[in-house]
C-alpha positions as CSV (number, residue, x, y, z in Angstrom):
1,M,0.1,0.1,-0.1
2,N,1.5,3.3,-0.9
3,T,2.0,6.6,1.0
4,R,-0.9,8.3,-1.1
5,T,-3.6,5.3,-0.5
6,V,-2.7,5.5,3.1
7,E,-3.2,8.8,3.5
8,G,-6.1,8.6,1.2
9,I,-7.9,6.0,3.8
10,V,-7.0,8.4,6.6
11,Q,-8.7,11.2,5.3
12,A,-11.9,9.1,3.7
13,A,-12.3,7.7,7.9
14,R,-11.9,11.5,9.0
15,T,-14.8,12.3,6.4
16,A,-16.9,9.6,7.4
17,V,-16.6,10.7,10.8
18,E,-17.8,14.3,10.1
19,A,-20.8,12.6,8.4
20,A,-21.8,10.7,11.1
21,L,-22.2,14.0,13.2
22,W,-25.1,14.9,11.1
23,A,-27.2,11.5,12.2
24,P,-30.4,12.0,13.9
25,S,-30.4,11.4,18.0
26,I,-32.9,11.7,20.8
27,H,-33.0,15.2,22.1
28,N,-29.9,15.8,19.5
29,T,-28.0,14.5,22.4
30,Q,-25.2,13.2,19.9
31,P,-24.3,10.4,22.3
32,W,-21.4,9.0,20.5
33,S,-17.8,9.5,20.2
34,F,-15.2,8.0,17.7
35,G,-11.6,7.1,17.3
36,V,-9.8,6.9,14.1
37,S,-6.5,5.1,14.0
38,G,-4.9,4.3,10.7
39,D,-7.8,2.4,8.5
40,E,-10.1,1.7,11.3
41,I,-12.9,3.6,12.8
42,C,-14.2,2.9,16.1
43,L,-17.7,4.2,17.3
44,R,-18.3,4.2,21.0
45,A,-21.7,5.3,23.0
46,D,-21.0,8.3,25.2
47,P,-22.6,7.5,28.5
48,D,-22.6,11.0,29.6
49,R,-25.2,11.7,27.0
50,K,-27.6,8.9,27.9
51,L,-31.1,9.7,29.2
52,R,-30.8,7.9,32.4
53,V,-34.5,8.7,33.4
54,S,-36.2,8.1,29.7
55,D,-33.8,5.6,28.3
56,P,-32.1,3.6,31.4
57,T,-31.2,0.5,29.1
58,G,-29.5,2.6,26.2
59,R,-31.7,1.4,23.5
60,Q,-32.6,5.1,22.3
61,M,-29.0,6.0,22.6
62,T,-27.7,2.7,20.7
63,I,-30.5,3.3,17.8
64,S,-29.0,6.9,17.6
65,C,-25.6,5.4,17.4
66,G,-27.0,3.0,14.9
67,A,-27.7,6.0,12.5
68,A,-24.4,7.4,12.9
69,L,-22.9,4.1,11.8
70,F,-24.8,4.0,8.6
71,N,-23.6,7.4,8.0
72,V,-20.2,6.4,8.3
73,R,-20.9,3.4,5.9
74,M,-22.4,5.7,3.3
75,T,-19.6,8.1,3.4
76,L,-17.2,5.7,2.8
77,Q,-19.1,3.8,-0.3
78,A,-19.7,7.3,-1.6
79,L,-16.0,8.0,-1.5
80,G,-15.1,4.6,-3.4
81,Y,-14.3,2.7,-0.4
82,E,-15.8,-0.4,1.0
83,P,-16.6,-0.3,4.9
84,Q,-16.1,-3.9,6.8
85,V,-18.2,-3.5,9.7
86,R,-18.1,-5.5,13.2
87,R,-20.8,-4.6,15.9
88,F,-20.2,-5.0,19.3
89,P,-16.4,-6.6,18.5
90,D,-15.3,-6.8,22.1
91,P,-18.1,-8.1,24.7
92,E,-15.7,-6.8,27.4
93,R,-16.1,-3.3,25.9
94,P,-19.7,-2.7,25.9
95,L,-19.4,0.9,25.1
96,L,-17.5,0.1,21.7
97,L,-20.6,-0.5,19.5
98,A,-18.6,-1.3,15.9
99,T,-15.4,-1.0,14.4
100,V,-15.2,0.0,10.7
101,R,-12.4,-0.9,8.5
102,V,-11.8,1.4,5.3
103,R,-10.9,-1.1,2.5
104,P,-10.4,-0.4,-1.3
105,G,-13.5,-0.3,-3.4
106,R,-15.4,0.7,-5.9
107,E,-17.3,3.3,-8.1
108,P,-20.4,4.1,-5.8
109,A,-23.8,3.3,-7.4
110,E,-26.0,6.0,-8.0
111,H,-28.4,5.3,-5.4
112,I,-25.4,5.4,-2.8
113,R,-24.7,8.9,-4.1
114,L,-28.2,9.8,-3.6
115,L,-28.4,8.8,-0.1
116,H,-25.0,10.2,0.8
117,A,-26.0,13.6,-0.5
118,E,-28.7,14.0,1.7
119,I,-26.6,13.5,5.2
120,E,-26.7,16.8,6.2
121,R,-29.5,17.8,4.4
122,R,-32.0,15.7,6.5
123,R,-33.8,17.3,9.4
124,T,-36.2,15.9,12.2
125,H,-39.6,17.8,12.1
126,R,-41.7,18.8,15.3
127,S,-45.0,20.0,13.9
128,G,-47.8,19.2,11.4
129,F,-47.6,18.5,7.8
130,T,-49.3,19.8,4.3
131,A,-52.3,17.8,3.4
132,L,-50.0,16.4,0.3
133,P,-50.4,12.5,0.8
134,V,-47.0,10.4,0.5
135,P,-47.3,8.3,-2.7
136,D,-47.7,4.7,-2.3
137,R,-44.7,4.1,-4.4
138,L,-42.1,6.1,-2.3
139,V,-44.0,4.6,0.9
140,D,-42.9,1.3,-0.8
141,A,-39.6,2.4,-1.5
142,L,-39.1,3.2,2.3
143,V,-40.4,-0.4,3.4
144,A,-37.6,-1.7,1.2
145,E,-34.7,0.6,2.3
146,A,-35.7,-0.5,6.1
147,A,-35.8,-4.2,4.8
148,A,-32.2,-3.7,3.7
149,E,-30.9,-3.0,7.0
150,D,-32.9,-6.1,8.9
151,G,-35.6,-3.3,9.6
152,H,-39.4,-3.3,9.3
153,L,-41.1,-0.1,8.6
154,L,-44.8,-0.7,9.3
155,P,-47.1,2.1,7.7
156,V,-50.4,2.5,9.7
157,G,-53.3,2.2,7.1
158,S,-55.9,1.7,9.9
159,E,-57.2,4.8,11.6
160,A,-57.8,2.8,14.7
161,T,-54.5,2.1,14.8
162,A,-53.4,5.3,14.4
163,R,-55.9,6.8,17.1
164,V,-54.4,4.4,19.4
165,L,-50.7,5.4,18.8
166,A,-51.8,8.8,19.1
167,A,-53.8,8.0,22.4
168,L,-50.5,6.2,23.8
169,T,-48.3,9.2,22.9
170,G,-50.7,11.4,24.8
171,A,-51.0,9.4,27.9
172,A,-47.1,9.0,28.0
173,Q,-46.5,13.0,27.2
174,D,-48.9,13.3,30.3
175,V,-47.4,11.2,32.7
176,Q,-43.9,12.5,31.9
177,S,-44.9,16.1,32.0
178,Q,-45.8,15.7,35.4
179,N,-42.7,13.7,36.5
180,R,-39.8,16.0,38.1
181,L,-37.0,13.8,36.9
182,F,-38.6,13.4,32.9
183,V,-38.9,17.1,33.3
184,L,-35.4,18.2,34.1
185,E,-34.1,15.7,32.1
186,L,-35.5,17.0,28.8
187,M,-34.8,20.6,30.1
188,R,-30.9,19.7,30.0
189,W,-31.5,19.4,26.3
190,A,-33.8,22.3,25.3
191,R,-31.9,25.2,24.4
192,P,-33.0,28.9,24.7
193,P,-32.9,31.5,21.9
194,G,-29.3,32.7,21.0
195,S,-27.7,29.7,22.9
196,S,-24.3,28.9,21.3
197,R,-24.5,25.2,22.5
198,R,-24.2,22.5,19.4
199,D,-26.4,20.0,20.9
200,G,-29.9,19.9,22.0
201,V,-33.0,21.1,20.6
202,P,-32.9,24.6,19.1
203,A,-35.5,27.1,20.2
204,A,-36.3,27.4,16.4
205,G,-36.7,23.5,16.1
206,Y,-40.2,23.3,17.0
207,P,-43.3,25.3,16.8
208,T,-44.2,28.2,19.7
209,D,-47.9,27.1,19.9
210,P,-48.2,23.4,18.3
211,R,-51.9,23.0,17.0
212,R,-54.0,20.0,16.8
213,T,-53.0,18.0,13.5
214,Q,-56.2,16.1,11.8
215,P,-57.2,13.7,11.7
216,Q,-55.0,12.1,14.8
217,H,-52.8,14.4,17.3
218,F,-49.6,13.1,18.3
219,A,-48.4,15.1,21.4
220,Q,-45.3,17.0,21.1
221,R,-42.4,17.5,23.6
222,D,-42.8,20.6,25.5
223,Y,-39.1,21.5,25.0
224,A,-40.2,25.5,25.8
225,R,-41.6,24.6,29.3
226,G,-43.6,27.9,29.7
227,H,-41.2,30.2,27.4
228,E,-42.3,31.8,24.2
229,W,-39.4,29.9,22.5
230,G,-40.0,28.5,18.9
231,M,-41.0,28.9,15.7
232,A,-44.3,30.0,14.3
233,P,-45.2,27.9,11.3
234,D,-48.1,28.5,9.0
235,E,-50.8,26.4,10.7
236,R,-53.5,26.9,7.9
237,V,-51.3,24.6,5.7
238,S,-49.4,22.6,8.0
239,A,-52.2,20.8,10.2
240,S,-52.1,17.5,9.0
241,T,-51.1,14.0,10.6
242,G,-49.2,12.7,7.7
243,L,-48.3,9.1,7.5
244,V,-48.2,7.4,10.7
245,A,-45.3,4.4,10.9
246,L,-43.8,2.0,13.2
247,L,-40.1,0.6,12.9
248,T,-39.9,-2.9,14.3
249,T,-37.0,-5.3,14.6
250,A,-37.5,-9.1,15.3
251,G,-35.1,-9.1,18.3
252,D,-35.0,-6.9,21.1
253,G,-31.2,-6.9,21.9
254,R,-28.6,-4.3,21.5
255,E,-27.4,-5.4,17.8
256,D,-31.3,-5.3,17.1
257,W,-31.3,-1.6,18.3
258,L,-28.2,-0.8,16.5
259,R,-29.5,-2.2,13.4
260,A,-32.4,-0.3,13.9
261,G,-30.8,2.9,13.9
262,E,-28.8,2.0,10.5
263,A,-32.5,1.3,9.2
264,L,-33.9,4.2,10.5
265,Q,-31.3,6.3,8.9
266,R,-31.4,4.6,5.7
267,M,-35.3,5.3,5.1
268,L,-34.8,8.9,6.4
269,L,-32.1,9.6,3.7
270,H,-34.2,8.1,1.1
271,A,-37.2,9.9,2.4
272,S,-35.3,13.4,2.4
273,A,-34.4,13.0,-1.3
274,Y,-38.0,12.9,-2.3
275,G,-38.7,16.1,0.0
276,L,-40.3,13.9,2.8
277,S,-40.0,15.0,6.4
278,V,-40.6,12.8,9.3
279,A,-41.3,13.6,12.9
280,F,-40.5,11.3,16.1
281,H,-42.4,10.4,18.8
282,T,-40.7,8.5,21.3
283,Q,-42.7,8.8,24.5
284,A,-44.9,6.0,24.8
285,L,-41.8,3.7,23.9
286,E,-40.1,5.1,26.8
287,M,-42.4,3.5,28.9
288,P,-42.0,-0.2,29.4
289,E,-45.7,-1.1,29.9
290,L,-47.0,0.7,26.8
291,R,-44.0,-0.4,24.6
292,E,-45.1,-3.9,25.5
293,F,-48.8,-3.2,24.7
294,I,-47.7,-1.6,21.5
295,R,-45.7,-4.9,20.9
296,R,-48.2,-7.4,21.4
297,H,-51.3,-5.6,19.6
298,L,-49.8,-3.5,17.1
299,C,-46.5,-5.0,16.3
300,S,-47.2,-8.7,15.5
301,E,-45.1,-9.5,18.4
302,E,-42.2,-7.7,17.2
303,A,-40.3,-5.1,18.9
304,P,-41.3,-1.5,18.4
305,Q,-38.1,0.8,18.2
306,M,-39.6,4.0,16.9
307,I,-43.1,5.4,16.1
308,M,-43.0,8.3,13.1
309,R,-44.9,10.6,10.8
310,L,-44.1,11.3,7.6
311,G,-45.3,13.9,5.3
312,F,-44.3,17.4,3.2
313,V,-43.7,20.5,4.6
314,I,-43.1,24.0,3.7
315,D,-40.2,25.2,5.8
316,E,-38.0,23.0,7.7
317,S,-36.3,23.7,11.2
318,E,-32.8,24.5,11.7
319,S,-30.2,21.7,13.4
320,V,-26.9,22.1,14.9
321,R,-24.2,19.7,15.5
322,R,-21.3,19.3,17.3
323,A,-17.4,20.0,15.9
324,A,-15.7,16.6,14.9
325,S,-12.9,17.7,17.1
326,D,-15.3,17.4,20.1
327,V,-16.2,13.9,19.6
328,M,-12.9,12.2,17.6
329,D,-9.7,11.1,19.5
């Protein structure tokens, strides 16, 4: 291997880590750190950014890291390299979620380029959608994208099922909003206007006064906590629920969670490429009894990993990320 090749691999690895930072994460906690040594990238969970109240098992943290892992893989492939991934390579190091070795690859396929181009464009939505329906052909494509990573995207076609998910989300939100520990944890990741922090949810990332969407209303997180923070979207054209969907996995262990994050990010990037935005509602999945209810009655006994709404929007919210130097050693 000549010097230029070695330098190219090291640069590709660092570029992949920079792309990983744009992955979605619960409350934009960005719960990851990376190491780059020669041709190997190490992805680690950051326990200081774990939500100890709402995510004691680390499930959501691991899903977030799985999304970051997918960005690493896509970026390397887009640069013409082949990522060799080992998930949970060392049982003695539980925070080490994956290693990725950078190997010579081939010219990336057009679809790889398509997904890679959306890494920095994709945004999480926290409001209603326009009335424009999501085309069936696009829904089928998103299902296939999730399946390519061993995830199962289940579009909710039944109004009754959508009502149940909305009701469970609202119930969980009401319970959590009265729990002091939940509230304090959420407040840690709510950024006031003008904040210079590069993590957490910015004040312009959610509506000032979230209106009820139709036909079902999914409760939103209360990041403002009584402050007049947020954006003012045009509710006249952004009052639709959108398409409700579940992301599930056959198993429910740590590797399933990591793969769920990879499946989630793959379908999110494909959605973004076609102008589709996604809103997440994880409140009910943070309460074990409600998550079990959803598993048994709405997911054919598969493990629910994400509840989401999909639709088209006019204006998208802003997003912030930490610098690569803050997460890489």
